[in-house]
Backbone as numpy.savetxt, mean C-alpha at the origin, in Angstrom:
# Nx Ny Nz CAx CAy CAz Cx Cy Cz
1.85 0.89 8.18 2.71 -0.18 7.75 2.50 -0.46 6.27
3.44 -1.20 5.77 3.36 -1.48 4.35 2.13 -2.27 4.01
1.61 -2.07 2.76 0.39 -2.69 2.39 0.50 -3.51 1.16
0.83 -4.80 1.35 0.94 -5.72 0.23 -0.44 -6.09 -0.30
-0.50 -7.17 -1.12 -1.71 -7.46 -1.85 -2.32 -8.80 -1.52
-3.56 -9.00 -2.05 -4.31 -10.23 -1.81 -3.50 -11.45 -2.22
-3.47 -12.44 -1.40 -2.89 -13.72 -1.75 -3.98 -14.76 -1.59
-4.73 -14.97 -2.68 -5.97 -15.72 -2.58 -5.80 -17.12 -2.06
-4.65 -17.73 -2.38 -4.46 -19.11 -2.00 -4.37 -19.34 -0.52
-4.12 -18.28 0.27 -3.92 -18.45 1.70 -5.20 -18.30 2.51
-6.31 -18.03 1.87 -7.55 -17.76 2.59 -8.61 -18.74 2.11
-9.13 -19.56 3.02 -10.05 -20.62 2.66 -11.29 -20.10 1.94
-11.87 -19.01 2.49 -13.14 -18.56 1.93 -12.96 -17.87 0.59
-11.72 -17.67 0.13 -11.50 -17.10 -1.20 -12.02 -18.01 -2.30
-12.30 -19.26 -1.96 -12.72 -20.18 -3.01 -14.17 -19.96 -3.43
-14.91 -19.13 -2.70 -16.35 -19.12 -2.90 -16.81 -18.26 -4.07
-16.30 -17.03 -4.16 -16.73 -16.14 -5.23 -15.55 -15.41 -5.79
-15.79 -14.44 -6.65 -14.71 -13.66 -7.26 -14.92 -12.20 -6.97
-13.87 -11.53 -6.50 -13.95 -10.11 -6.19 -14.06 -9.30 -7.47
-15.04 -8.41 -7.59 -15.23 -7.63 -8.81 -14.26 -6.47 -8.89
-13.49 -6.20 -7.84 -12.57 -5.07 -7.85 -11.17 -5.49 -8.28
-10.60 -6.47 -7.51 -9.21 -6.85 -7.79 -9.10 -8.14 -8.57
-10.25 -8.79 -8.90 -10.28 -10.02 -9.67 -9.69 -11.20 -8.94
-9.41 -11.06 -7.64 -8.98 -12.20 -6.85 -10.20 -12.83 -6.19
-10.20 -14.16 -6.01 -11.34 -14.79 -5.35 -11.50 -14.27 -3.94
-12.69 -13.88 -3.58 -12.95 -13.41 -2.22 -14.45 -13.28 -2.01
-14.90 -13.56 -0.79 -16.32 -13.38 -0.53 -16.61 -12.22 0.42
-15.55 -11.60 0.97 -15.77 -10.49 1.90 -15.08 -9.22 1.47
-13.91 -9.33 0.83 -13.14 -8.14 0.47 -13.93 -7.26 -0.47
-13.95 -5.97 -0.19 -14.64 -4.94 -0.95 -16.16 -5.07 -0.87
-16.66 -5.96 -0.04 -18.09 -6.21 -0.06 -18.92 -5.03 0.42
-18.45 -4.33 1.45 -19.22 -3.22 2.01 -18.30 -2.04 2.27
-18.54 -0.88 1.65 -17.69 0.29 1.93 -17.70 0.59 3.41
-16.52 0.96 3.94 -16.38 1.23 5.38 -17.29 2.36 5.82
-17.46 3.36 4.95 -18.26 4.53 5.34 -19.73 4.19 5.51
-20.20 3.05 4.98 -21.62 2.72 5.04 -21.99 1.89 6.25
-21.02 1.50 7.06 -21.38 0.72 8.21 -20.76 1.29 9.46
-21.39 1.06 10.57 -20.92 1.63 11.82 -19.79 0.82 12.42
-19.74 -0.47 12.13 -18.71 -1.32 12.70 -18.47 -2.51 11.81
-17.19 -2.90 11.59 -16.93 -4.09 10.79 -17.60 -5.31 11.40
-17.89 -6.28 10.53 -18.53 -7.51 11.02 -17.49 -8.39 11.68
-17.54 -8.48 13.00 -16.59 -9.28 13.75 -17.16 -10.67 13.99
-16.34 -11.68 13.74 -16.69 -13.02 14.15 -15.89 -13.31 15.41
-16.54 -13.26 16.56 -15.84 -13.38 17.83 -15.82 -14.83 18.27
-14.63 -15.36 18.45 -14.46 -16.72 18.97 -13.64 -16.62 20.24
-14.24 -16.90 21.37 -13.56 -16.77 22.64 -12.87 -18.08 23.00
-11.58 -17.99 23.24 -10.84 -19.18 23.65 -11.21 -19.53 25.08
-11.59 -20.78 25.34 -12.01 -21.20 26.67 -10.88 -21.77 27.49
-9.68 -21.46 27.11 -8.54 -21.95 27.88 -7.54 -22.61 26.97
-6.28 -22.39 27.23 -5.22 -22.96 26.43 -4.27 -23.72 27.33
-3.79 -24.81 26.80 -2.77 -25.54 27.53 -1.45 -24.81 27.42
-0.49 -25.19 28.27 0.82 -24.56 28.23 1.47 -24.75 26.87
1.28 -25.94 26.31 1.89 -26.20 25.00 1.26 -25.35 23.92
-0.10 -25.12 24.03 -0.77 -24.27 23.05 -0.23 -22.86 23.10
-0.07 -22.31 24.34 0.45 -20.96 24.49 1.86 -20.86 23.96
2.67 -21.87 24.26 4.05 -21.87 23.79 4.11 -21.92 22.28
3.25 -22.80 21.69 3.24 -22.90 20.23 2.79 -21.62 19.58
1.76 -20.98 20.17 1.28 -19.71 19.62 2.35 -18.64 19.69
3.05 -18.58 20.83 4.11 -17.58 21.01 5.22 -17.79 20.01
5.62 -19.05 19.82 6.69 -19.34 18.87 6.28 -18.99 17.45
4.99 -19.26 17.13 4.53 -18.94 15.78 4.57 -17.43 15.54
4.15 -16.67 16.55 4.16 -15.21 16.42 5.57 -14.71 16.17
6.53 -15.21 16.98 7.90 -14.76 16.82 8.45 -15.12 15.45
8.11 -16.32 14.99 8.61 -16.76 13.69 8.07 -15.91 12.57
6.75 -15.65 12.62 6.14 -14.89 11.54 6.57 -13.44 11.57
6.73 -12.87 12.77 7.13 -11.46 12.87 8.53 -11.25 12.37
9.38 -12.28 12.51 10.78 -12.13 12.11 11.04 -12.71 10.73
9.96 -13.10 10.03 10.14 -13.69 8.71 10.92 -12.74 7.81
11.93 -13.27 7.16 12.79 -12.46 6.31 12.28 -12.51 4.88
11.78 -11.40 4.39 11.26 -11.34 3.03 12.28 -10.77 2.05
13.54 -10.61 2.46 14.56 -10.16 1.54 14.92 -8.70 1.75
16.19 -8.38 1.45 16.67 -7.02 1.64 15.97 -6.05 0.70
15.62 -6.51 -0.51 14.97 -5.62 -1.47 13.65 -5.11 -0.96
12.82 -6.02 -0.41 11.50 -5.62 0.06 11.60 -4.75 1.30
12.57 -5.04 2.17 12.77 -4.19 3.35 13.21 -2.79 2.93
14.04 -2.73 1.88 14.46 -1.42 1.39 13.26 -0.63 0.87
12.32 -1.35 0.21 11.10 -0.70 -0.26 10.33 -0.11 0.92
10.26 -0.87 2.03 9.54 -0.39 3.22 10.16 0.90 3.75
11.50 0.89 3.95 12.14 2.08 4.50 12.02 3.26 3.54
12.12 2.98 2.23 11.94 4.04 1.25 10.53 4.61 1.31
9.54 3.72 1.45 8.15 4.17 1.54 7.92 5.00 2.79
8.57 4.61 3.90 8.42 5.36 5.14 8.96 6.78 4.97
10.15 6.90 4.37 10.73 8.21 4.17 9.91 9.04 3.18
9.41 8.38 2.13 8.57 9.08 1.17 7.30 9.59 1.84
6.73 8.76 2.70 5.54 9.17 3.44 5.82 10.35 4.33
7.01 10.38 4.95 7.37 11.52 5.81 7.46 12.80 5.00
8.02 12.70 3.78 8.13 13.88 2.92 6.75 14.36 2.50
5.89 13.39 2.08 4.53 13.75 1.69 3.78 14.37 2.86
4.01 13.83 4.06 3.31 14.33 5.24 3.64 15.77 5.56
4.79 16.28 5.11 5.16 17.67 5.37 4.25 18.65 4.65
3.57 18.16 3.59 2.71 19.07 2.84 1.44 19.42 3.59
1.06 18.56 4.52 -0.22 18.77 5.19 -0.11 18.45 6.67
0.73 19.23 7.36 0.95 19.01 8.79 -0.23 19.57 9.57
-0.83 18.75 10.40 -1.95 19.18 11.23 -1.60 18.97 12.68
-1.87 19.97 13.46 -1.63 19.86 14.90 -2.76 19.06 15.52
-2.44 17.94 16.18 -3.48 17.13 16.77 -3.15 16.85 18.22
-4.17 16.76 19.01 -3.99 16.50 20.43 -4.10 15.01 20.68
-3.03 14.42 21.20 -3.01 13.00 21.48 -3.47 12.75 22.91
-4.19 11.66 23.14 -4.63 11.36 24.50 -3.44 11.07 25.41
-3.52 11.55 26.64 -2.47 11.27 27.61 -2.53 9.81 28.04
-1.42 9.12 27.93 -1.38 7.70 28.26 -0.86 7.53 29.68
-1.77 7.45 30.62 -1.41 7.29 32.01 -1.11 5.82 32.29
-0.15 5.55 33.16 0.20 4.16 33.48 -0.85 3.51 34.39
-2.10 3.59 33.99 -3.19 3.00 34.77 -3.67 1.73 34.09
-4.33 0.91 34.88 -4.85 -0.33 34.34 -6.14 -0.11 33.56
-6.37 -0.98 32.61 -7.64 -1.01 31.89 -8.19 -2.42 32.00
-9.49 -2.54 32.10 -10.08 -3.87 32.13 -10.00 -4.47 30.74
-10.09 -5.80 30.68 -10.02 -6.46 29.38 -11.12 -5.97 28.45
-12.32 -5.78 28.98 -13.41 -5.32 28.13 -13.16 -3.92 27.61
-12.59 -3.04 28.43 -12.26 -1.68 27.97 -11.24 -1.73 26.85
-10.25 -2.59 26.99 -9.21 -2.72 25.96 -9.82 -3.22 24.66
-10.65 -4.26 24.74 -11.25 -4.83 23.54 -12.17 -3.84 22.85
-12.94 -3.09 23.63 -13.83 -2.08 23.05 -13.02 -0.99 22.34
-11.91 -0.60 22.94 -11.06 0.42 22.34 -10.45 -0.07 21.03
-10.00 -1.33 21.01 -9.43 -1.90 19.79 -10.48 -1.97 18.69
-11.71 -2.33 19.07 -12.79 -2.37 18.08 -13.00 -0.99 17.45
-12.98 0.05 18.29 -13.17 1.41 17.75 -12.04 1.77 16.80
-10.82 1.36 17.13 -9.69 1.64 16.25 -9.85 0.93 14.90
-10.33 -0.30 14.93 -10.58 -1.01 13.67 -11.67 -0.32 12.85
-12.66 0.23 13.52 -13.70 0.97 12.81 -13.11 2.12 11.99
-12.00 2.68 12.47 -11.35 3.80 11.80 -10.26 3.34 10.84
-10.11 2.03 10.64 -9.04 1.46 9.81 -7.70 2.04 10.23
-7.43 1.98 11.53 -6.30 2.69 12.12 -4.95 2.33 11.51
-4.75 1.06 11.11 -3.43 0.67 10.64 -3.19 1.06 9.18
-4.18 1.71 8.55 -3.98 2.28 7.22 -4.02 3.80 7.26
-4.78 4.36 8.20 -5.01 5.81 8.20 -4.35 6.53 9.37
-4.03 5.81 10.44 -3.49 6.47 11.63 -4.57 7.15 12.44
-5.82 7.08 11.99 -6.94 7.67 12.72 -7.39 6.70 13.79
-7.69 7.23 14.95 -8.09 6.39 16.07 -7.31 6.78 17.31
-7.91 6.64 18.47 -7.26 7.06 19.71 -6.14 6.12 20.11
-6.30 4.82 19.86 -5.33 3.81 20.26 -4.99 3.95 21.74
-6.00 4.25 22.55 -5.78 4.45 23.98 -5.50 3.15 24.71
-5.75 2.01 24.07 -5.50 0.72 24.71 -4.05 0.29 24.58
-3.20 1.12 23.94 -1.81 0.76 23.70 -0.88 1.51 24.66
0.15 0.81 25.14 1.20 1.48 25.90 1.94 2.43 24.98
2.44 3.54 25.51 3.11 4.54 24.68 4.31 3.97 23.95
5.04 3.02 24.58 6.22 2.43 23.96 5.92 1.04 23.39
4.68 0.81 22.99 4.28 -0.47 22.42 5.17 -0.84 21.23
5.49 -2.12 21.11 6.30 -2.61 19.99 5.40 -2.94 18.81
5.71 -2.38 17.65 4.99 -2.65 16.42 5.91 -3.42 15.48
5.47 -4.58 15.03 6.31 -5.43 14.19 5.49 -6.03 13.06
6.14 -6.18 11.91 5.57 -6.91 10.79 6.75 -7.52 10.02
6.51 -8.22 8.92 7.63 -8.84 8.22 8.64 -7.87 7.65
8.32 -6.57 7.63 9.21 -5.58 7.04 10.09 -4.89 8.07
9.55 -4.63 9.24 10.29 -3.82 10.20 9.74 -4.04 11.60
10.42 -3.44 12.58 9.97 -3.48 13.97 10.47 -2.22 14.65
9.59 -1.57 15.42 9.99 -0.36 16.13 9.06 -0.18 17.32
9.40 0.79 18.18 8.62 1.08 19.38 7.99 2.46 19.27
6.80 2.61 19.83 6.19 3.93 19.95 4.91 4.08 19.15
3.83 4.42 19.86 2.55 4.64 19.20 2.61 5.84 18.27
3.32 6.88 18.69 3.38 8.09 17.87 4.07 7.85 16.54
5.15 7.08 16.54 5.83 6.78 15.28 4.92 5.95 14.38
4.22 4.99 14.97 3.30 4.16 14.20 2.23 5.02 13.52
1.61 5.91 14.30 0.54 6.74 13.77 1.06 7.69 12.69
2.28 8.19 12.88 2.87 9.08 11.89 3.11 8.34 10.58
3.69 7.14 10.68 3.99 6.37 9.47 2.73 6.04 8.68
1.75 5.46 9.37 0.57 5.00 8.64 -0.30 6.16 8.17
-0.31 7.27 8.91 -1.11 8.41 8.45 -0.48 9.06 7.23
0.86 9.14 7.17 1.52 9.70 5.99 1.28 8.84 4.76
1.51 7.53 4.90 1.30 6.63 3.77 -0.18 6.47 3.46
-1.01 6.45 4.52 -2.44 6.33 4.30 -3.03 7.53 3.59
-2.34 8.67 3.68 -2.80 9.86 2.97 -2.73 9.70 1.46
-2.02 8.67 0.99 -1.93 8.41 -0.44 -3.02 7.45 -0.92
-3.90 7.02 -0.01 -4.92 6.03 -0.35 -6.31 6.63 -0.33
-7.16 6.11 -1.19 -8.57 6.49 -1.24 -9.43 5.23 -1.21
-10.68 5.40 -0.88 -11.67 4.30 -0.92 -11.17 3.08 -0.13
-10.72 3.33 1.09 -10.23 2.23 1.93 -11.40 1.41 2.44
-11.31 0.11 2.29 -12.35 -0.81 2.77 -11.69 -1.87 3.64
-12.36 -2.23 4.72 -11.81 -3.20 5.67 -12.88 -4.20 6.08
-12.51 -5.46 6.11 -13.37 -6.52 6.63 -12.59 -7.32 7.66
-13.12 -7.41 8.85 -12.57 -8.27 9.90 -13.35 -9.58 9.87
-12.69 -10.68 9.52 -13.43 -11.93 9.40 -13.11 -12.94 10.50
-12.24 -12.59 11.42 -11.97 -13.48 12.54 -11.48 -12.66 13.73
-11.92 -13.05 14.92 -11.61 -12.31 16.16 -11.52 -13.34 17.28
-10.30 -13.65 17.73 -10.10 -14.69 18.73 -9.44 -14.10 19.97
-10.10 -14.26 21.10 -9.60 -13.75 22.37 -9.02 -14.90 23.19
-7.83 -14.69 23.75 -7.20 -15.65 24.64 -6.81 -14.92 25.91
-6.14 -15.64 26.83 -5.81 -15.05 28.12 -4.90 -13.83 27.99
-3.87 -13.94 27.18 -2.89 -12.86 27.13 -2.81 -12.12 25.82
-3.75 -12.38 24.89 -3.64 -11.73 23.60 -4.96 -11.80 22.83
-5.03 -11.00 21.78 -6.15 -11.00 20.86 -5.60 -11.18 19.45
-6.17 -12.09 18.69 -5.76 -12.31 17.32 -6.92 -12.00 16.38
-6.64 -11.15 15.39 -7.65 -10.82 14.39 -7.12 -11.17 13.01
-8.06 -11.42 12.10 -7.71 -11.62 10.69 -8.58 -10.69 9.86
-7.99 -10.12 8.82 -8.66 -9.06 8.09 -8.29 -9.06 6.61
-9.11 -8.36 5.86 -8.82 -8.05 4.46 -9.06 -6.56 4.26
-8.16 -5.92 3.55 -8.25 -4.47 3.38 -7.85 -4.11 1.96
-8.41 -3.02 1.44 -8.05 -2.57 0.10 -8.16 -1.05 0.03
-7.49 -0.47 -0.95 -7.55 0.97 -1.17 -6.92 1.33 -2.50
-7.31 2.47 -3.04 -6.76 2.96 -4.30 -5.60 3.91 -4.01
-4.44 3.65 -4.60 -3.26 4.49 -4.41 -3.37 5.71 -5.30
-3.14 6.89 -4.74 -3.27 8.13 -5.50 -2.03 8.39 -6.34
-1.76 7.48 -7.25 -0.76 7.66 -8.29 -1.50 7.98 -9.59
-0.82 8.50 -10.60 -1.53 8.89 -11.84 -2.35 7.76 -12.46
-1.91 6.50 -12.31 -2.65 5.38 -12.91 -3.54 4.67 -11.90
-3.59 5.13 -10.66 -4.51 4.67 -9.63 -4.55 3.14 -9.48
-3.45 2.54 -9.03 -3.46 1.09 -8.80 -4.20 0.75 -7.52
-4.57 -0.54 -7.41 -5.28 -1.03 -6.24 -4.32 -1.75 -5.30
-4.35 -1.37 -4.03 -3.66 -2.12 -2.99 -4.70 -3.01 -2.31
-4.48 -4.30 -2.33 -5.40 -5.23 -1.67 -4.58 -6.22 -0.86
-4.85 -6.30 0.42 -4.03 -7.12 1.31 -4.90 -7.99 2.20
-4.31 -9.08 2.64 -4.96 -9.95 3.63 -3.91 -10.33 4.66
-4.32 -10.42 5.90 -3.36 -10.77 6.95 -4.04 -10.85 8.30
-3.24 -10.73 9.32 -3.76 -10.80 10.68 -2.91 -9.99 11.63
-3.47 -9.65 12.78 -2.76 -8.89 13.80 -2.91 -9.58 15.15
-1.80 -9.69 15.86 -1.81 -10.21 17.23 -1.55 -9.06 18.18
-2.48 -8.84 19.11 -2.35 -7.81 20.13 -1.99 -8.52 21.44
-0.78 -8.28 21.94 -0.32 -8.92 23.17 -0.52 -7.95 24.33
-1.16 -8.43 25.40 -1.52 -7.57 26.52 -0.49 -7.62 27.64
-0.31 -6.48 28.30 0.56 -6.39 29.47 -0.12 -7.04 30.67
0.63 -7.79 31.45 0.08 -8.40 32.65 -0.14 -7.36 33.75
0.59 -6.24 33.70 0.48 -5.22 34.73 -0.67 -4.26 34.47
-0.75 -3.71 33.25 -1.74 -2.67 32.97 -2.91 -3.17 32.12
-2.76 -4.32 31.49 -3.82 -4.83 30.62 -3.80 -4.23 29.23
-2.95 -3.21 29.01 -2.89 -2.57 27.71 -2.04 -3.39 26.73
-2.09 -2.98 25.45 -1.34 -3.68 24.40 0.12 -3.26 24.46
1.02 -4.24 24.56 2.45 -3.96 24.59 3.14 -4.44 23.31
2.49 -5.31 22.55 3.03 -5.76 21.27 1.90 -5.82 20.25
2.19 -5.29 19.06 1.23 -5.26 17.95 1.96 -5.89 16.77
1.63 -7.14 16.47 2.39 -7.92 15.49 1.48 -8.23 14.29
1.87 -7.74 13.13 1.11 -7.97 11.92 1.74 -9.08 11.09
0.91 -9.97 10.57 1.35 -11.02 9.66 0.63 -10.80 8.33
1.39 -10.68 7.25 0.82 -10.39 5.94 0.98 -11.58 5.01
-0.02 -11.79 4.17 0.11 -12.76 3.08 0.77 -12.04 1.92
2.10 -12.18 1.83 2.88 -11.35 0.92 3.67 -12.19 -0.06
3.64 -11.79 -1.32 4.56 -12.29 -2.33 5.14 -11.04 -3.00
6.41 -10.72 -2.75 6.98 -9.46 -3.23 6.79 -9.22 -4.72
6.92 -10.29 -5.53 6.74 -10.11 -6.97 5.34 -9.63 -7.33
4.34 -10.19 -6.65 2.96 -9.78 -6.91 2.71 -8.36 -6.43
3.37 -7.99 -5.32 3.24 -6.61 -4.81 3.67 -5.60 -5.86
4.87 -5.81 -6.39 5.41 -4.87 -7.37 4.63 -4.91 -8.68
4.21 -6.12 -9.08 3.46 -6.24 -10.33 2.12 -5.56 -10.23
1.44 -5.72 -9.08 0.13 -5.11 -8.91 0.21 -3.58 -8.95
1.32 -3.01 -8.48 1.47 -1.55 -8.49 1.52 -0.98 -9.90
1.81 -1.83 -10.88 1.85 -1.37 -12.26 0.47 -1.36 -12.92
-0.49 -2.05 -12.30 -1.79 -2.24 -12.94 -2.82 -1.26 -12.39
-3.49 -0.49 -13.26 -4.56 0.39 -12.80 -5.71 -0.41 -12.22
-6.41 0.19 -11.27 -7.56 -0.49 -10.68 -8.73 -0.56 -11.66
-8.85 0.44 -12.53 -9.95 0.48 -13.49 -9.77 -0.59 -14.55
-10.86 -1.27 -14.87 -10.80 -2.29 -15.92 -10.57 -1.67 -17.29
-11.22 -0.52 -17.53 -11.06 0.18 -18.80 -10.27 1.46 -18.56
-9.09 1.61 -19.16 -8.27 2.81 -18.94 -9.01 4.06 -19.36
-8.92 5.09 -18.53 -9.58 6.36 -18.83 -8.59 7.50 -18.99
-7.29 7.21 -18.92 -6.27 8.24 -19.08 -5.06 7.61 -19.76
-4.19 8.48 -20.23 -2.97 7.98 -20.89 -2.09 7.21 -19.91
-2.04 7.69 -18.65 -1.24 7.00 -17.64 -1.76 5.59 -17.40
-3.07 5.46 -17.30 -3.66 4.14 -17.06 -3.41 3.21 -18.25
-3.50 3.75 -19.45 -3.22 2.95 -20.64 -1.77 2.50 -20.67
-0.87 3.42 -20.34 0.56 3.11 -20.32 0.88 2.02 -19.32
0.40 2.17 -18.09 0.75 1.22 -17.04 0.06 -0.13 -17.23
-1.15 -0.13 -17.78 -1.82 -1.40 -18.07 -1.06 -2.16 -19.15
-0.58 -1.46 -20.18 0.22 -2.10 -21.22 1.52 -2.63 -20.66
2.14 -1.86 -19.75 3.39 -2.31 -19.14 3.14 -3.54 -18.28
2.04 -3.55 -17.53 1.69 -4.69 -16.68 1.48 -5.96 -17.51
0.89 -5.81 -18.70 0.59 -6.96 -19.54 1.72 -7.30 -20.50
2.81 -6.54 -20.45 3.94 -6.83 -21.31 3.70 -6.46 -22.77
2.79 -5.52 -23.00 2.47 -5.09 -24.36 3.39 -3.94 -24.76
4.49 -4.27 -25.43 5.50 -3.26 -25.78 4.92 -2.23 -26.74
4.14 -2.69 -27.72 3.54 -1.76 -28.68 2.58 -0.81 -27.98
1.79 -1.34 -27.05 0.86 -0.49 -26.32 1.58 0.54 -25.47
2.70 0.13 -24.85 3.50 1.07 -24.05 3.98 2.21 -24.92
4.50 1.88 -26.11 5.02 2.94 -26.98 3.91 3.86 -27.48
2.76 3.29 -27.84 1.65 4.12 -28.31 1.19 5.09 -27.23
1.17 4.62 -25.98 0.74 5.49 -24.89 1.80 6.53 -24.54
3.07 6.18 -24.74 4.16 7.07 -24.34 4.58 8.03 -25.44
4.18 7.78 -26.67 4.69 8.57 -27.80 4.31 10.05 -27.70
3.08 10.35 -27.24 2.67 11.76 -27.14 3.49 12.51 -26.09
3.67 11.98 -24.85 4.55 12.68 -23.90 5.99 12.78 -24.39
6.48 11.75 -25.06 7.84 11.80 -25.60 7.96 12.92 -26.62
6.97 13.06 -27.46 6.95 14.15 -28.44 6.96 15.50 -27.74
6.18 15.60 -26.68 6.06 16.86 -25.95 7.38 17.30 -25.33
8.13 16.34 -24.77 9.35 16.70 -24.03 10.61 16.66 -24.90
10.58 15.94 -26.00 11.77 15.91 -26.86 11.80 17.08 -27.83
10.63 17.59 -28.19 10.58 18.70 -29.15 11.33 19.95 -28.66
11.18 20.38 -27.38 11.96 21.55 -26.95 13.47 21.33 -27.02
13.94 20.12 -26.71 15.38 19.84 -26.78 15.86 19.95 -28.21
15.09 19.39 -29.13 15.45 19.48 -30.54 15.42 20.94 -31.01
14.44 21.71 -30.52 14.37 23.12 -30.89 15.60 23.89 -30.42
16.05 23.64 -29.18 17.26 24.29 -28.66 18.47 23.86 -29.48
18.50 22.59 -29.85 19.60 22.09 -30.67 19.68 22.82 -32.01
18.54 23.04 -32.66 18.52 23.74 -33.95 18.99 25.19 -33.80
18.50 25.84 -32.72 18.92 27.23 -32.50 20.42 27.30 -32.25
20.96 26.36 -31.47 22.39 26.34 -31.18 23.20 26.14 -32.46
22.73 25.29 -33.35 23.43 25.05 -34.61 23.44 26.29 -35.49
22.31 27.02 -35.48 22.25 28.25 -36.28 23.22 29.30 -35.75
23.32 29.40 -34.42 24.15 30.45 -33.81 25.63 30.08 -33.76
25.94 28.80 -33.54 27.32 28.40 -33.32 27.88 27.49 -34.41
27.03 26.95 -35.23 27.49 26.05 -36.28 27.61 24.60 -35.83
27.33 24.31 -34.56 27.36 22.92 -34.08 26.27 22.74 -33.02
26.06 21.52 -32.63 24.98 21.21 -31.71 25.32 21.56 -30.26
24.60 20.94 -29.34 24.81 21.20 -27.92 26.20 20.76 -27.50
26.88 21.55 -26.67 28.26 21.23 -26.30 28.34 20.10 -25.27
29.48 19.41 -25.27 29.73 18.39 -24.25 29.13 17.05 -24.59
29.73 16.02 -24.01 29.26 14.67 -24.28 27.88 14.39 -23.72
27.63 14.91 -22.52 26.35 14.65 -21.88 25.21 15.31 -22.63
25.33 16.62 -22.88 24.28 17.34 -23.60 24.17 16.83 -25.04
25.32 16.46 -25.60 25.29 15.92 -26.95 24.53 14.60 -27.01
24.73 13.78 -25.98 24.00 12.52 -25.92 22.50 12.74 -25.80
22.10 13.69 -24.93 20.68 14.02 -24.79 20.12 14.52 -26.12
20.92 15.32 -26.81 20.49 15.85 -28.11 20.23 14.72 -29.11
21.16 13.77 -29.18 21.01 12.67 -30.14 19.80 11.80 -29.84
19.62 11.46 -28.54 18.48 10.64 -28.15 17.17 11.38 -28.42
17.16 12.68 -28.16 15.94 13.47 -28.38 15.55 13.49 -29.86
16.55 13.60 -30.74 16.25 13.56 -32.17 15.62 12.23 -32.56
16.20 11.13 -32.08 15.67 9.80 -32.42 14.25 9.62 -31.89
14.04 10.02 -30.64 12.71 9.86 -30.05 11.69 10.75 -30.74
12.10 11.96 -31.11 11.17 12.87 -31.77 10.71 12.31 -33.11
11.65 11.81 -33.89 11.30 11.25 -35.20 10.36 10.05 -35.04
10.71 9.15 -34.09 9.88 7.97 -33.89 8.49 8.35 -33.38
8.43 9.31 -32.46 7.14 9.73 -31.91 6.29 10.42 -32.97
6.93 11.25 -33.82 6.20 11.91 -34.90 5.61 10.88 -35.86
6.40 9.87 -36.18 5.93 8.83 -37.09 4.74 8.08 -36.48
4.83 7.78 -35.19 3.75 7.06 -34.53 2.48 7.89 -34.47
2.61 9.17 -34.11 1.44 10.04 -34.03 0.81 10.25 -35.40
1.65 10.36 -36.45 1.12 10.51 -37.80 0.36 9.25 -38.23
0.90 8.08 -37.88 0.23 6.83 -38.19 -1.11 6.73 -37.48
-1.15 7.11 -36.22 -2.40 7.09 -35.47 -3.42 8.06 -36.04
-2.94 9.23 -36.47 -3.83 10.23 -37.05 -4.44 9.72 -38.35
-3.62 9.09 -39.19 -4.12 8.54 -40.45 -5.13 7.43 -40.18
-4.89 6.62 -39.18 -5.80 5.53 -38.85 -7.14 6.09 -38.38
-7.10 7.15 -37.59 -8.34 7.76 -37.08 -9.13 8.41 -38.23
-8.40 9.03 -39.17 -9.07 9.67 -40.30 -9.75 8.64 -41.18
-9.07 7.51 -41.38 -9.64 6.47 -42.22 -10.89 5.85 -41.60
-10.98 5.88 -40.26 -12.16 5.35 -39.59 -13.33 6.32 -39.69
């Protein structure tokens, strides 16, 4: 599923310290790499019984949050990301054997133990995990989309999760009730884009159990999401100090530094505009005029302007370095 970012204001314990990775207040996020521990730290709170009104209120809240409309633009981003993940997934198709999901009952303890193992594998980011406690046609819903099927869920998250590195997960709340399990979590990972931005999210998952088999029939995620912050965070490298031209470019863009953006982009612009200008010169020598047609002519004119500006910028930087 889609992976939005930390929304510090929605989490009480965010007031305590400051996260050294994403600079958002947090006392648990990024605290312990997943690979260094055998199981996330669960805070288990067992519900000792709910009144009818409590169950009704909880059910209504789940439905409201699952159907929350975050706008057509953000939903379009989700569907685009899903398709992009499917394309990326074609590069590394692995044949895997899925467990047979028999219509047999599972005890509540078996279901809870299975869900714990899935969380150990960060299943909703990586698609790794047996997910044997789920019905094959389980409904998966979040503020972006809703669909049925464990296999589709695992395909989506494994494709998109393949773009992430250094995934860390903290489960800070675990509440069991008669017909469902509610968890709250914080998760982060580095996106494998050239500038390596950080995805950091906080939210919760409600696992609704079947009365017949005891397995999970609904998996509802609630995210602390602000679409503007999601898109803005994708522009910012995770590293505090840029170590590549891409990181410098995107950090300048994130901070609104127009001069910094141009300084970082001038070298690539020089690299790609120079061949166009070279072809233009050869064409003029052979034919007496530049590239034919309005479209090619437009590219030719823009390339000349960019080349001159990039050359001037690079020369200025060279002189500054020499003087130092």
